[in-house]
mmJSON file of the N, C-alpha and C atoms, coordinates in Angstrom:
{"data_MODEL":{"atom_site":{
"group_PDB":["ATOM","ATOM","ATOM","ATOM","ATOM","ATOM","ATOM","ATOM","ATOM","ATOM","ATOM","ATOM","ATOM","ATOM","ATOM","ATOM","ATOM","ATOM","ATOM","ATOM","ATOM","ATOM","ATOM","ATOM","ATOM","ATOM","ATOM","ATOM","ATOM","ATOM","ATOM","ATOM","ATOM","ATOM","ATOM","ATOM","ATOM","ATOM","ATOM","ATOM","ATOM","ATOM","ATOM","ATOM","ATOM","ATOM","ATOM","ATOM","ATOM","ATOM","ATOM","ATOM","ATOM","ATOM","ATOM","ATOM","ATOM","ATOM","ATOM","ATOM","ATOM","ATOM","ATOM","ATOM","ATOM","ATOM","ATOM","ATOM","ATOM","ATOM","ATOM","ATOM","ATOM","ATOM","ATOM","ATOM","ATOM","ATOM","ATOM","ATOM","ATOM","ATOM","ATOM","ATOM","ATOM","ATOM","ATOM","ATOM","ATOM","ATOM","ATOM","ATOM","ATOM","ATOM","ATOM","ATOM","ATOM","ATOM","ATOM","ATOM","ATOM","ATOM","ATOM","ATOM","ATOM","ATOM","ATOM","ATOM","ATOM","ATOM","ATOM","ATOM","ATOM","ATOM","ATOM","ATOM","ATOM","ATOM","ATOM","ATOM","ATOM","ATOM","ATOM","ATOM","ATOM","ATOM","ATOM","ATOM","ATOM","ATOM","ATOM","ATOM","ATOM","ATOM","ATOM","ATOM","ATOM","ATOM","ATOM","ATOM","ATOM","ATOM","ATOM","ATOM","ATOM","ATOM","ATOM","ATOM","ATOM","ATOM","ATOM","ATOM","ATOM","ATOM","ATOM","ATOM","ATOM","ATOM","ATOM","ATOM","ATOM","ATOM","ATOM","ATOM","ATOM","ATOM","ATOM","ATOM","ATOM","ATOM","ATOM","ATOM","ATOM","ATOM","ATOM","ATOM","ATOM","ATOM","ATOM","ATOM","ATOM","ATOM","ATOM","ATOM","ATOM","ATOM","ATOM","ATOM","ATOM","ATOM","ATOM","ATOM","ATOM","ATOM","ATOM","ATOM","ATOM","ATOM","ATOM","ATOM","ATOM","ATOM","ATOM","ATOM","ATOM","ATOM","ATOM"],
"id":[1,2,3,4,5,6,7,8,9,10,11,12,13,14,15,16,17,18,19,20,21,22,23,24,25,26,27,28,29,30,31,32,33,34,35,36,37,38,39,40,41,42,43,44,45,46,47,48,49,50,51,52,53,54,55,56,57,58,59,60,61,62,63,64,65,66,67,68,69,70,71,72,73,74,75,76,77,78,79,80,81,82,83,84,85,86,87,88,89,90,91,92,93,94,95,96,97,98,99,100,101,102,103,104,105,106,107,108,109,110,111,112,113,114,115,116,117,118,119,120,121,122,123,124,125,126,127,128,129,130,131,132,133,134,135,136,137,138,139,140,141,142,143,144,145,146,147,148,149,150,151,152,153,154,155,156,157,158,159,160,161,162,163,164,165,166,167,168,169,170,171,172,173,174,175,176,177,178,179,180,181,182,183,184,185,186,187,188,189,190,191,192,193,194,195,196,197,198,199,200,201,202,203,204,205,206,207],
"type_symbol":["N","C","C","N","C","C","N","C","C","N","C","C","N","C","C","N","C","C","N","C","C","N","C","C","N","C","C","N","C","C","N","C","C","N","C","C","N","C","C","N","C","C","N","C","C","N","C","C","N","C","C","N","C","C","N","C","C","N","C","C","N","C","C","N","C","C","N","C","C","N","C","C","N","C","C","N","C","C","N","C","C","N","C","C","N","C","C","N","C","C","N","C","C","N","C","C","N","C","C","N","C","C","N","C","C","N","C","C","N","C","C","N","C","C","N","C","C","N","C","C","N","C","C","N","C","C","N","C","C","N","C","C","N","C","C","N","C","C","N","C","C","N","C","C","N","C","C","N","C","C","N","C","C","N","C","C","N","C","C","N","C","C","N","C","C","N","C","C","N","C","C","N","C","C","N","C","C","N","C","C","N","C","C","N","C","C","N","C","C","N","C","C","N","C","C","N","C","C","N","C","C","N","C","C","N","C","C"],
"label_atom_id":["N","CA","C","N","CA","C","N","CA","C","N","CA","C","N","CA","C","N","CA","C","N","CA","C","N","CA","C","N","CA","C","N","CA","C","N","CA","C","N","CA","C","N","CA","C","N","CA","C","N","CA","C","N","CA","C","N","CA","C","N","CA","C","N","CA","C","N","CA","C","N","CA","C","N","CA","C","N","CA","C","N","CA","C","N","CA","C","N","CA","C","N","CA","C","N","CA","C","N","CA","C","N","CA","C","N","CA","C","N","CA","C","N","CA","C","N","CA","C","N","CA","C","N","CA","C","N","CA","C","N","CA","C","N","CA","C","N","CA","C","N","CA","C","N","CA","C","N","CA","C","N","CA","C","N","CA","C","N","CA","C","N","CA","C","N","CA","C","N","CA","C","N","CA","C","N","CA","C","N","CA","C","N","CA","C","N","CA","C","N","CA","C","N","CA","C","N","CA","C","N","CA","C","N","CA","C","N","CA","C","N","CA","C","N","CA","C","N","CA","C","N","CA","C","N","CA","C","N","CA","C","N","CA","C","N","CA","C","N","CA","C"],
"label_alt_id":[null,null,null,null,null,null,null,null,null,null,null,null,null,null,null,null,null,null,null,null,null,null,null,null,null,null,null,null,null,null,null,null,null,null,null,null,null,null,null,null,null,null,null,null,null,null,null,null,null,null,null,null,null,null,null,null,null,null,null,null,null,null,null,null,null,null,null,null,null,null,null,null,null,null,null,null,null,null,null,null,null,null,null,null,null,null,null,null,null,null,null,null,null,null,null,null,null,null,null,null,null,null,null,null,null,null,null,null,null,null,null,null,null,null,null,null,null,null,null,null,null,null,null,null,null,null,null,null,null,null,null,null,null,null,null,null,null,null,null,null,null,null,null,null,null,null,null,null,null,null,null,null,null,null,null,null,null,null,null,null,null,null,null,null,null,null,null,null,null,null,null,null,null,null,null,null,null,null,null,null,null,null,null,null,null,null,null,null,null,null,null,null,null,null,null,null,null,null,null,null,null,null,null,null,null,null,null],
"label_comp_id":["MET","MET","MET","ARG","ARG","ARG","HIS","HIS","HIS","LEU","LEU","LEU","ALA","ALA","ALA","SER","SER","SER","GLY","GLY","GLY","GLY","GLY","GLY","LEU","LEU","LEU","PRO","PRO","PRO","PRO","PRO","PRO","ASP","ASP","ASP","VAL","VAL","VAL","ALA","ALA","ALA","LEU","LEU","LEU","GLY","GLY","GLY","ALA","ALA","ALA","ALA","ALA","ALA","CYS","CYS","CYS","TRP","TRP","TRP","THR","THR","THR","ALA","ALA","ALA","ARG","ARG","ARG","ALA","ALA","ALA","PHE","PHE","PHE","LEU","LEU","LEU","GLY","GLY","GLY","LEU","LEU","LEU","PRO","PRO","PRO","GLY","GLY","GLY","LEU","LEU","LEU","GLU","GLU","GLU","ASP","ASP","ASP","GLY","GLY","GLY","ALA","ALA","ALA","PRO","PRO","PRO","ALA","ALA","ALA","ASP","ASP","ASP","PHE","PHE","PHE","LEU","LEU","LEU","VAL","VAL","VAL","TYR","TYR","TYR","ASP","ASP","ASP","HIS","HIS","HIS","ASP","ASP","ASP","PRO","PRO","PRO","LEU","LEU","LEU","ALA","ALA","ALA","ASP","ASP","ASP","LEU","LEU","LEU","ASN","ASN","ASN","VAL","VAL","VAL","LEU","LEU","LEU","ASP","ASP","ASP","ARG","ARG","ARG","PRO","PRO","PRO","MET","MET","MET","ARG","ARG","ARG","ILE","ILE","ILE","VAL","VAL","VAL","PHE","PHE","PHE","ASN","ASN","ASN","GLY","GLY","GLY","GLU","GLU","GLU","PRO","PRO","PRO","ILE","ILE","ILE","PRO","PRO","PRO","THR","THR","THR","SER","SER","SER"],
"label_asym_id":["A","A","A","A","A","A","A","A","A","A","A","A","A","A","A","A","A","A","A","A","A","A","A","A","A","A","A","A","A","A","A","A","A","A","A","A","A","A","A","A","A","A","A","A","A","A","A","A","A","A","A","A","A","A","A","A","A","A","A","A","A","A","A","A","A","A","A","A","A","A","A","A","A","A","A","A","A","A","A","A","A","A","A","A","A","A","A","A","A","A","A","A","A","A","A","A","A","A","A","A","A","A","A","A","A","A","A","A","A","A","A","A","A","A","A","A","A","A","A","A","A","A","A","A","A","A","A","A","A","A","A","A","A","A","A","A","A","A","A","A","A","A","A","A","A","A","A","A","A","A","A","A","A","A","A","A","A","A","A","A","A","A","A","A","A","A","A","A","A","A","A","A","A","A","A","A","A","A","A","A","A","A","A","A","A","A","A","A","A","A","A","A","A","A","A","A","A","A","A","A","A","A","A","A","A","A","A"],
"label_entity_id":["1","1","1","1","1","1","1","1","1","1","1","1","1","1","1","1","1","1","1","1","1","1","1","1","1","1","1","1","1","1","1","1","1","1","1","1","1","1","1","1","1","1","1","1","1","1","1","1","1","1","1","1","1","1","1","1","1","1","1","1","1","1","1","1","1","1","1","1","1","1","1","1","1","1","1","1","1","1","1","1","1","1","1","1","1","1","1","1","1","1","1","1","1","1","1","1","1","1","1","1","1","1","1","1","1","1","1","1","1","1","1","1","1","1","1","1","1","1","1","1","1","1","1","1","1","1","1","1","1","1","1","1","1","1","1","1","1","1","1","1","1","1","1","1","1","1","1","1","1","1","1","1","1","1","1","1","1","1","1","1","1","1","1","1","1","1","1","1","1","1","1","1","1","1","1","1","1","1","1","1","1","1","1","1","1","1","1","1","1","1","1","1","1","1","1","1","1","1","1","1","1","1","1","1","1","1","1"],
"label_seq_id":[1,1,1,2,2,2,3,3,3,4,4,4,5,5,5,6,6,6,7,7,7,8,8,8,9,9,9,10,10,10,11,11,11,12,12,12,13,13,13,14,14,14,15,15,15,16,16,16,17,17,17,18,18,18,19,19,19,20,20,20,21,21,21,22,22,22,23,23,23,24,24,24,25,25,25,26,26,26,27,27,27,28,28,28,29,29,29,30,30,30,31,31,31,32,32,32,33,33,33,34,34,34,35,35,35,36,36,36,37,37,37,38,38,38,39,39,39,40,40,40,41,41,41,42,42,42,43,43,43,44,44,44,45,45,45,46,46,46,47,47,47,48,48,48,49,49,49,50,50,50,51,51,51,52,52,52,53,53,53,54,54,54,55,55,55,56,56,56,57,57,57,58,58,58,59,59,59,60,60,60,61,61,61,62,62,62,63,63,63,64,64,64,65,65,65,66,66,66,67,67,67,68,68,68,69,69,69],
"pdbx_PDB_ins_code":[null,null,null,null,null,null,null,null,null,null,null,null,null,null,null,null,null,null,null,null,null,null,null,null,null,null,null,null,null,null,null,null,null,null,null,null,null,null,null,null,null,null,null,null,null,null,null,null,null,null,null,null,null,null,null,null,null,null,null,null,null,null,null,null,null,null,null,null,null,null,null,null,null,null,null,null,null,null,null,null,null,null,null,null,null,null,null,null,null,null,null,null,null,null,null,null,null,null,null,null,null,null,null,null,null,null,null,null,null,null,null,null,null,null,null,null,null,null,null,null,null,null,null,null,null,null,null,null,null,null,null,null,null,null,null,null,null,null,null,null,null,null,null,null,null,null,null,null,null,null,null,null,null,null,null,null,null,null,null,null,null,null,null,null,null,null,null,null,null,null,null,null,null,null,null,null,null,null,null,null,null,null,null,null,null,null,null,null,null,null,null,null,null,null,null,null,null,null,null,null,null,null,null,null,null,null,null],
"Cartn_x":[2.482,2.337,3.384,4.572,5.628,5.199,4.494,4.056,3.03,2.102,1.164,1.869,2.848,3.626,4.413,5.025,5.826,4.902,3.598,2.609,2.111,2.565,2.231,1.366,0.869,0.08,1.013,0.573,1.38,1.582,2.666,2.903,1.759,1.088,0.035,-1.182,-1.442,-2.561,-2.233,-0.97,-0.54,-0.591,-0.116,-0.165,-1.586,-2.399,-3.805,-4.549,-4.161,-4.812,-4.663,-3.592,-3.356,-3.761,-4.185,-4.48,-5.912,-5.945,-7.178,-8.243,-7.84,-8.793,-9.358,-8.5,-9.009,-9.997,-9.693,-10.627,-11.992,-11.986,-13.276,-13.995,-13.304,-13.856,-14.507,-13.883,-14.392,-15.456,-15.758,-16.757,-16.284,-14.972,-14.382,-14.175,-14.159,-13.984,-12.538,-12.435,-11.145,-10.624,-9.932,-9.464,-10.593,-11.193,-12.264,-12.308,-12.941,-13.036,-13.598,-12.898,-13.426,-13.085,-12.469,-12.129,-10.866,-10.649,-9.396,-8.208,-7.124,-5.915,-4.683,-4.696,-3.447,-2.654,-1.313,-0.52,0.939,1.645,3.089,3.782,5.049,5.822,7.091,7.405,8.655,9.547,10.874,11.817,11.928,11.289,11.285,9.876,9.56,8.231,8.047,7.1,6.911,6.463,5.904,5.484,6.704,7.79,9.036,9.77,9.638,10.296,9.53,8.755,7.938,8.77,10.091,10.92,11.048,10.807,10.816,9.793,8.757,7.661,8.217,9.383,10.015,10.647,10.767,11.488,10.754,9.603,8.897,9.716,9.657,10.338,9.483,8.152,7.209,5.919,5.426,4.157,3.236,2.024,1.041,-0.182,-0.599,-1.731,-2.64,-3.894,-4.869,-4.396,-3.691,-3.202,-1.948,-1.384,-0.205,0.984,2.147,3.367,3.814,4.215,4.735,6.226,7.063,8.502,8.74,9.651,9.952,11.19,11.956,13.185,13.011],
"Cartn_y":[-7.746,-6.605,-6.643,-7.116,-7.229,-8.194,-9.295,-10.228,-9.601,-8.767,-8.055,-7.122,-6.395,-5.455,-6.212,-7.298,-8.077,-8.688,-8.84,-9.317,-8.258,-6.98,-5.934,-4.82,-4.982,-3.87,-2.711,-1.499,-0.384,-0.42,0.116,0.04,0.619,1.681,2.262,1.348,0.618,-0.325,-1.584,-2.061,-3.173,-2.812,-1.66,-1.218,-0.996,-0.415,-0.201,-1.524,-2.573,-3.844,-4.421,-3.982,-4.43,-3.401,-2.235,-1.161,-0.59,0.582,1.294,0.628,-0.007,-0.743,-1.96,-2.648,-3.814,-3.361,-2.244,-1.754,-1.439,-0.827,-0.496,-1.785,-2.741,-4.015,-4.701,-4.631,-5.269,-4.435,-3.254,-2.397,-1.665,-1.549,-0.83,0.639,1.487,2.934,3.201,4.237,4.699,5.773,6.731,7.878,8.87,8.737,9.624,9.816,10.841,11.186,10.014,9.6,8.559,7.14,6.973,5.642,5.167,3.847,3.329,3.861,4.087,4.68,3.837,2.651,1.824,2.313,2.436,2.885,2.492,2.56,2.279,3.519,3.742,4.85,4.275,4.788,4.31,5.499,5.198,6.284,6.655,5.841,6.11,5.852,6.364,6.2,4.786,4.029,2.644,2.583,3.627,3.684,3.727,4.254,4.26,2.931,2.212,0.932,0.113,-0.902,-1.687,-2.468,-2.645,-3.366,-2.676,-1.334,-0.596,-1.126,-1.777,-2.303,-3.329,-3.912,-4.853,-4.185,-2.843,-2.139,-0.947,-1.16,-0.004,0.646,1.983,2.75,2.749,2.807,2.915,2.134,1.412,0.719,1.211,1.615,2.011,1.159,0.414,-0.514,-0.25,0.021,0.371,1.593,2.497,3.691,3.522,2.309,2.04,1.741,2.381,2.025,0.605,-0.074,-1.452,-1.388,-2.033,-2.068,-2.682,-2.166,-2.664,-3.52,-3.625,-4.436,-5.788],
"Cartn_z":[-6.048,-6.914,-7.99,-7.631,-8.648,-9.772,-9.388,-10.397,-11.337,-10.77,-11.599,-12.532,-12.01,-12.88,-13.926,-13.576,-14.539,-15.609,-15.271,-16.253,-17.132,-16.932,-17.837,-17.292,-16.027,-15.419,-15.058,-15.258,-14.779,-13.256,-12.699,-11.281,-10.436,-10.86,-10.094,-10.038,-11.089,-11.072,-10.231,-10.318,-9.494,-8.041,-7.655,-6.261,-5.797,-6.617,-6.299,-6.064,-6.76,-6.593,-5.184,-4.502,-3.112,-2.1,-2.546,-1.606,-1.823,-2.438,-2.553,-3.441,-4.514,-5.346,-4.643,-3.877,-3.098,-2.033,-1.358,-0.32,-0.948,-2.065,-2.711,-3.133,-3.647,-4.079,-2.882,-1.71,-0.53,0.196,-0.333,0.244,1.51,1.671,2.804,2.452,3.454,3.172,2.699,1.848,1.361,2.297,1.705,2.463,2.713,3.874,4.223,5.738,6.186,7.603,8.386,9.425,10.32,9.882,8.717,8.245,8.912,9.039,9.647,8.892,9.604,8.968,9.217,8.741,8.744,7.548,7.77,6.635,6.768,5.67,5.591,5.057,5.499,5.033,4.391,3.232,2.513,2.298,2.116,1.846,0.37,-0.514,-1.935,-2.426,-3.573,-4.183,-4.727,-4.164,-4.651,-6.146,-6.626,-8.043,-8.968,-8.457,-9.252,-9.135,-8.062,-7.837,-6.892,-7.287,-6.426,-5.379,-5.648,-4.662,-3.342,-3.333,-2.032,-1.082,-1.58,-0.687,0.275,0.033,0.941,2.145,2.121,3.156,3.713,4.409,4.971,6.051,6.076,7.172,8.42,8.244,9.366,9.025,9.983,9.83,10.973,10.639,11.642,11.407,12.441,12.382,13.532,13.234,14.267,15.149,14.455,15.105,15.935,15.977,16.776,15.858,16.107,15.316,15.592,14.607,14.685,14.289,15.11,14.793,13.423,12.651,11.321,11.275,12.331,12.284,12.951],
"occupancy":[1.0,1.0,1.0,1.0,1.0,1.0,1.0,1.0,1.0,1.0,1.0,1.0,1.0,1.0,1.0,1.0,1.0,1.0,1.0,1.0,1.0,1.0,1.0,1.0,1.0,1.0,1.0,1.0,1.0,1.0,1.0,1.0,1.0,1.0,1.0,1.0,1.0,1.0,1.0,1.0,1.0,1.0,1.0,1.0,1.0,1.0,1.0,1.0,1.0,1.0,1.0,1.0,1.0,1.0,1.0,1.0,1.0,1.0,1.0,1.0,1.0,1.0,1.0,1.0,1.0,1.0,1.0,1.0,1.0,1.0,1.0,1.0,1.0,1.0,1.0,1.0,1.0,1.0,1.0,1.0,1.0,1.0,1.0,1.0,1.0,1.0,1.0,1.0,1.0,1.0,1.0,1.0,1.0,1.0,1.0,1.0,1.0,1.0,1.0,1.0,1.0,1.0,1.0,1.0,1.0,1.0,1.0,1.0,1.0,1.0,1.0,1.0,1.0,1.0,1.0,1.0,1.0,1.0,1.0,1.0,1.0,1.0,1.0,1.0,1.0,1.0,1.0,1.0,1.0,1.0,1.0,1.0,1.0,1.0,1.0,1.0,1.0,1.0,1.0,1.0,1.0,1.0,1.0,1.0,1.0,1.0,1.0,1.0,1.0,1.0,1.0,1.0,1.0,1.0,1.0,1.0,1.0,1.0,1.0,1.0,1.0,1.0,1.0,1.0,1.0,1.0,1.0,1.0,1.0,1.0,1.0,1.0,1.0,1.0,1.0,1.0,1.0,1.0,1.0,1.0,1.0,1.0,1.0,1.0,1.0,1.0,1.0,1.0,1.0,1.0,1.0,1.0,1.0,1.0,1.0,1.0,1.0,1.0,1.0,1.0,1.0,1.0,1.0,1.0,1.0,1.0,1.0],
"B_iso_or_equiv":[0.0,0.0,0.0,0.0,0.0,0.0,0.0,0.0,0.0,0.0,0.0,0.0,0.0,0.0,0.0,0.0,0.0,0.0,0.0,0.0,0.0,0.0,0.0,0.0,0.0,0.0,0.0,0.0,0.0,0.0,0.0,0.0,0.0,0.0,0.0,0.0,0.0,0.0,0.0,0.0,0.0,0.0,0.0,0.0,0.0,0.0,0.0,0.0,0.0,0.0,0.0,0.0,0.0,0.0,0.0,0.0,0.0,0.0,0.0,0.0,0.0,0.0,0.0,0.0,0.0,0.0,0.0,0.0,0.0,0.0,0.0,0.0,0.0,0.0,0.0,0.0,0.0,0.0,0.0,0.0,0.0,0.0,0.0,0.0,0.0,0.0,0.0,0.0,0.0,0.0,0.0,0.0,0.0,0.0,0.0,0.0,0.0,0.0,0.0,0.0,0.0,0.0,0.0,0.0,0.0,0.0,0.0,0.0,0.0,0.0,0.0,0.0,0.0,0.0,0.0,0.0,0.0,0.0,0.0,0.0,0.0,0.0,0.0,0.0,0.0,0.0,0.0,0.0,0.0,0.0,0.0,0.0,0.0,0.0,0.0,0.0,0.0,0.0,0.0,0.0,0.0,0.0,0.0,0.0,0.0,0.0,0.0,0.0,0.0,0.0,0.0,0.0,0.0,0.0,0.0,0.0,0.0,0.0,0.0,0.0,0.0,0.0,0.0,0.0,0.0,0.0,0.0,0.0,0.0,0.0,0.0,0.0,0.0,0.0,0.0,0.0,0.0,0.0,0.0,0.0,0.0,0.0,0.0,0.0,0.0,0.0,0.0,0.0,0.0,0.0,0.0,0.0,0.0,0.0,0.0,0.0,0.0,0.0,0.0,0.0,0.0,0.0,0.0,0.0,0.0,0.0,0.0],
"pdbx_formal_charge":[null,null,null,null,null,null,null,null,null,null,null,null,null,null,null,null,null,null,null,null,null,null,null,null,null,null,null,null,null,null,null,null,null,null,null,null,null,null,null,null,null,null,null,null,null,null,null,null,null,null,null,null,null,null,null,null,null,null,null,null,null,null,null,null,null,null,null,null,null,null,null,null,null,null,null,null,null,null,null,null,null,null,null,null,null,null,null,null,null,null,null,null,null,null,null,null,null,null,null,null,null,null,null,null,null,null,null,null,null,null,null,null,null,null,null,null,null,null,null,null,null,null,null,null,null,null,null,null,null,null,null,null,null,null,null,null,null,null,null,null,null,null,null,null,null,null,null,null,null,null,null,null,null,null,null,null,null,null,null,null,null,null,null,null,null,null,null,null,null,null,null,null,null,null,null,null,null,null,null,null,null,null,null,null,null,null,null,null,null,null,null,null,null,null,null,null,null,null,null,null,null,null,null,null,null,null,null],
"auth_seq_id":[1,1,1,2,2,2,3,3,3,4,4,4,5,5,5,6,6,6,7,7,7,8,8,8,9,9,9,10,10,10,11,11,11,12,12,12,13,13,13,14,14,14,15,15,15,16,16,16,17,17,17,18,18,18,19,19,19,20,20,20,21,21,21,22,22,22,23,23,23,24,24,24,25,25,25,26,26,26,27,27,27,28,28,28,29,29,29,30,30,30,31,31,31,32,32,32,33,33,33,34,34,34,35,35,35,36,36,36,37,37,37,38,38,38,39,39,39,40,40,40,41,41,41,42,42,42,43,43,43,44,44,44,45,45,45,46,46,46,47,47,47,48,48,48,49,49,49,50,50,50,51,51,51,52,52,52,53,53,53,54,54,54,55,55,55,56,56,56,57,57,57,58,58,58,59,59,59,60,60,60,61,61,61,62,62,62,63,63,63,64,64,64,65,65,65,66,66,66,67,67,67,68,68,68,69,69,69],
"auth_comp_id":["MET","MET","MET","ARG","ARG","ARG","HIS","HIS","HIS","LEU","LEU","LEU","ALA","ALA","ALA","SER","SER","SER","GLY","GLY","GLY","GLY","GLY","GLY","LEU","LEU","LEU","PRO","PRO","PRO","PRO","PRO","PRO","ASP","ASP","ASP","VAL","VAL","VAL","ALA","ALA","ALA","LEU","LEU","LEU","GLY","GLY","GLY","ALA","ALA","ALA","ALA","ALA","ALA","CYS","CYS","CYS","TRP","TRP","TRP","THR","THR","THR","ALA","ALA","ALA","ARG","ARG","ARG","ALA","ALA","ALA","PHE","PHE","PHE","LEU","LEU","LEU","GLY","GLY","GLY","LEU","LEU","LEU","PRO","PRO","PRO","GLY","GLY","GLY","LEU","LEU","LEU","GLU","GLU","GLU","ASP","ASP","ASP","GLY","GLY","GLY","ALA","ALA","ALA","PRO","PRO","PRO","ALA","ALA","ALA","ASP","ASP","ASP","PHE","PHE","PHE","LEU","LEU","LEU","VAL","VAL","VAL","TYR","TYR","TYR","ASP","ASP","ASP","HIS","HIS","HIS","ASP","ASP","ASP","PRO","PRO","PRO","LEU","LEU","LEU","ALA","ALA","ALA","ASP","ASP","ASP","LEU","LEU","LEU","ASN","ASN","ASN","VAL","VAL","VAL","LEU","LEU","LEU","ASP","ASP","ASP","ARG","ARG","ARG","PRO","PRO","PRO","MET","MET","MET","ARG","ARG","ARG","ILE","ILE","ILE","VAL","VAL","VAL","PHE","PHE","PHE","ASN","ASN","ASN","GLY","GLY","GLY","GLU","GLU","GLU","PRO","PRO","PRO","ILE","ILE","ILE","PRO","PRO","PRO","THR","THR","THR","SER","SER","SER"],
"auth_asym_id":["A","A","A","A","A","A","A","A","A","A","A","A","A","A","A","A","A","A","A","A","A","A","A","A","A","A","A","A","A","A","A","A","A","A","A","A","A","A","A","A","A","A","A","A","A","A","A","A","A","A","A","A","A","A","A","A","A","A","A","A","A","A","A","A","A","A","A","A","A","A","A","A","A","A","A","A","A","A","A","A","A","A","A","A","A","A","A","A","A","A","A","A","A","A","A","A","A","A","A","A","A","A","A","A","A","A","A","A","A","A","A","A","A","A","A","A","A","A","A","A","A","A","A","A","A","A","A","A","A","A","A","A","A","A","A","A","A","A","A","A","A","A","A","A","A","A","A","A","A","A","A","A","A","A","A","A","A","A","A","A","A","A","A","A","A","A","A","A","A","A","A","A","A","A","A","A","A","A","A","A","A","A","A","A","A","A","A","A","A","A","A","A","A","A","A","A","A","A","A","A","A","A","A","A","A","A","A"],
"auth_atom_id":["N","CA","C","N","CA","C","N","CA","C","N","CA","C","N","CA","C","N","CA","C","N","CA","C","N","CA","C","N","CA","C","N","CA","C","N","CA","C","N","CA","C","N","CA","C","N","CA","C","N","CA","C","N","CA","C","N","CA","C","N","CA","C","N","CA","C","N","CA","C","N","CA","C","N","CA","C","N","CA","C","N","CA","C","N","CA","C","N","CA","C","N","CA","C","N","CA","C","N","CA","C","N","CA","C","N","CA","C","N","CA","C","N","CA","C","N","CA","C","N","CA","C","N","CA","C","N","CA","C","N","CA","C","N","CA","C","N","CA","C","N","CA","C","N","CA","C","N","CA","C","N","CA","C","N","CA","C","N","CA","C","N","CA","C","N","CA","C","N","CA","C","N","CA","C","N","CA","C","N","CA","C","N","CA","C","N","CA","C","N","CA","C","N","CA","C","N","CA","C","N","CA","C","N","CA","C","N","CA","C","N","CA","C","N","CA","C","N","CA","C","N","CA","C","N","CA","C","N","CA","C","N","CA","C","N","CA","C","N","CA","C"],
"pdbx_PDB_model_num":[1,1,1,1,1,1,1,1,1,1,1,1,1,1,1,1,1,1,1,1,1,1,1,1,1,1,1,1,1,1,1,1,1,1,1,1,1,1,1,1,1,1,1,1,1,1,1,1,1,1,1,1,1,1,1,1,1,1,1,1,1,1,1,1,1,1,1,1,1,1,1,1,1,1,1,1,1,1,1,1,1,1,1,1,1,1,1,1,1,1,1,1,1,1,1,1,1,1,1,1,1,1,1,1,1,1,1,1,1,1,1,1,1,1,1,1,1,1,1,1,1,1,1,1,1,1,1,1,1,1,1,1,1,1,1,1,1,1,1,1,1,1,1,1,1,1,1,1,1,1,1,1,1,1,1,1,1,1,1,1,1,1,1,1,1,1,1,1,1,1,1,1,1,1,1,1,1,1,1,1,1,1,1,1,1,1,1,1,1,1,1,1,1,1,1,1,1,1,1,1,1,1,1,1,1,1,1]
}}}
């Protein structure tokens, strides 16, 4: 995502390319009732600084928390 942003894409478009836009492209559900809910939690807004993506505070995959350390 940092490479996309360094190439001139706005941070929201670069982040979307790896998240919600990619899901739509693959025909997967987005944020809707009953859709899978894998997610990451960060202590800062990744749109303000994409480097925060290297340090997730919480990872949830298939509904189960994954250790981050």
